[in-house]
C-alpha positions as CSV (number, residue, x, y, z in Angstrom):
1,M,-61.4,-5.0,-74.7
2,A,-62.4,-4.6,-71.0
3,Q,-62.8,-8.3,-70.7
4,N,-59.2,-8.9,-71.9
5,I,-57.9,-6.3,-69.4
6,V,-59.8,-8.0,-66.5
7,A,-58.5,-11.4,-67.6
8,V,-54.9,-10.2,-67.7
9,G,-55.4,-8.5,-64.3
10,L,-56.9,-11.7,-62.8
11,A,-54.0,-13.8,-64.3
12,A,-51.4,-11.4,-62.8
13,S,-53.2,-11.5,-59.4
14,F,-53.3,-15.3,-59.5
15,L,-49.6,-15.6,-60.3
16,A,-48.7,-13.1,-57.5
17,L,-50.8,-15.1,-55.0
18,A,-49.4,-18.4,-56.2
19,E,-45.8,-17.3,-56.0
20,N,-43.9,-20.0,-54.2
21,K,-42.9,-18.3,-50.9
22,D,-43.7,-21.2,-48.6
23,F,-40.6,-22.5,-47.0
24,V,-39.5,-23.9,-43.7
25,K,-36.2,-23.6,-41.9
26,D,-34.6,-26.8,-40.8
27,K,-31.2,-28.0,-39.5
28,I,-29.4,-30.7,-41.5
29,E,-26.5,-32.4,-39.8
30,G,-23.4,-31.6,-41.9
31,L,-25.0,-28.6,-43.6
32,G,-26.4,-26.5,-40.8
33,E,-29.6,-24.4,-41.2
34,V,-31.3,-24.6,-44.7
35,G,-34.6,-23.6,-46.1
36,I,-36.9,-26.1,-47.7
37,K,-39.5,-24.9,-50.2
38,K,-42.6,-26.4,-51.6
39,L,-42.2,-27.8,-55.1
40,S,-43.5,-25.6,-57.9
41,L,-45.6,-27.4,-60.5
42,A,-42.7,-27.2,-63.0
43,E,-40.3,-28.6,-60.4
44,R,-42.6,-31.4,-59.4
45,D,-43.1,-32.4,-63.1
46,A,-39.4,-32.4,-63.7
47,W,-38.9,-34.6,-60.6
48,L,-41.6,-37.0,-61.5
49,N,-40.3,-37.3,-65.1
50,A,-36.7,-37.7,-64.2
51,A,-35.0,-41.1,-64.5
52,D,-31.4,-40.9,-63.3
53,D,-31.4,-37.4,-61.7
54,S,-34.6,-37.5,-59.7
55,T,-33.0,-36.9,-56.3
56,A,-30.7,-34.2,-57.6
57,I,-33.7,-32.5,-59.2
58,L,-35.8,-32.7,-56.1
59,I,-33.0,-31.2,-53.9
60,Q,-32.2,-28.5,-56.5
61,G,-35.8,-27.4,-56.7
62,T,-36.5,-27.2,-52.9
63,V,-33.3,-26.3,-51.0
64,C,-33.3,-22.6,-50.4
65,D,-31.7,-19.8,-48.3
66,P,-33.3,-20.1,-44.8
67,E,-33.7,-16.3,-44.7
68,T,-34.9,-15.3,-48.1
69,G,-36.4,-18.5,-49.6
70,E,-34.3,-18.1,-52.8
71,L,-33.3,-21.4,-54.3
72,T,-29.6,-21.8,-53.6
73,L,-28.7,-24.8,-55.8
74,K,-30.1,-23.7,-59.2
75,S,-26.6,-22.7,-60.5
76,L,-25.2,-26.1,-59.7
77,T,-25.2,-29.0,-62.2
78,K,-27.0,-32.2,-61.4
79,E,-23.6,-33.9,-61.2
80,Q,-22.4,-31.4,-58.6
81,I,-25.5,-32.0,-56.5
82,K,-25.0,-35.8,-56.8
83,G,-21.7,-35.2,-54.9
84,I,-23.6,-34.4,-51.7
85,P,-22.9,-37.2,-49.2
86,A,-25.7,-39.8,-49.2
87,P,-26.6,-39.4,-45.5
88,I,-27.0,-35.7,-45.9
89,A,-29.0,-36.2,-49.1
90,D,-31.2,-38.8,-47.4
91,E,-32.0,-36.4,-44.5
92,L,-32.7,-33.6,-47.0
93,V,-35.1,-35.8,-49.0
94,K,-36.9,-36.9,-45.8
95,K,-37.5,-33.3,-44.8
96,I,-38.4,-32.3,-48.4
97,Y,-41.0,-35.1,-48.5
98,K,-42.5,-34.0,-45.2
99,H,-42.8,-30.3,-46.1
100,N,-44.3,-31.2,-49.5
101,G,-46.7,-33.8,-48.2
102,I,-45.1,-36.7,-50.2
103,K,-45.4,-40.1,-48.7
104,T,-42.6,-42.7,-49.0
105,V,-43.2,-46.2,-50.3
106,A,-42.6,-47.4,-46.7
107,E,-45.3,-45.1,-45.4
108,V,-47.8,-46.2,-47.9
109,Q,-47.0,-49.9,-47.3
110,A,-47.3,-49.3,-43.5
111,E,-50.8,-47.8,-44.0
112,K,-51.8,-50.8,-46.1
113,E,-50.6,-53.2,-43.5
114,A,-52.5,-51.2,-40.8
115,G,-55.6,-51.7,-42.8
116,Q,-55.8,-48.1,-43.9
117,E,-56.3,-47.2,-47.6
118,P,-53.7,-44.7,-48.8
119,T,-55.2,-41.2,-49.1
120,E,-56.2,-40.6,-52.7
121,L,-54.9,-37.6,-54.4
122,K,-57.5,-34.9,-55.3
123,N,-56.7,-35.0,-59.0
124,S,-56.4,-38.8,-59.4
125,D,-58.9,-40.8,-61.3
126,P,-60.0,-43.8,-59.2
127,T,-60.9,-45.7,-62.4
128,E,-57.3,-45.7,-63.5
129,A,-55.3,-48.5,-61.9
């Protein structure tokens, strides 16, 4: 019984520590100041598995209030988010990638051309290719 209580306490502590509070404030031309959060595991998985709505899902899961860190676009539909002008969306995506440590295809290609091997992800299996 004591082990179960300790396990539940540890799980609660872990979740409290892992709460996604990491966000930065940034200025986006046409929007003003916005917050940009780190992707949660669920948001990252949704983004990676999305076919048609990947940019909308990425923006929806990261753009937040610059003061509180609360996600501001969760109540919008993917179609509404797709109405954001492309130049604004492009700037948002660039800043979201930077804050989340995501490299663009162009960055990976530039590293290859410069003779650098792209940094391997910690959880990737080098035998899979």
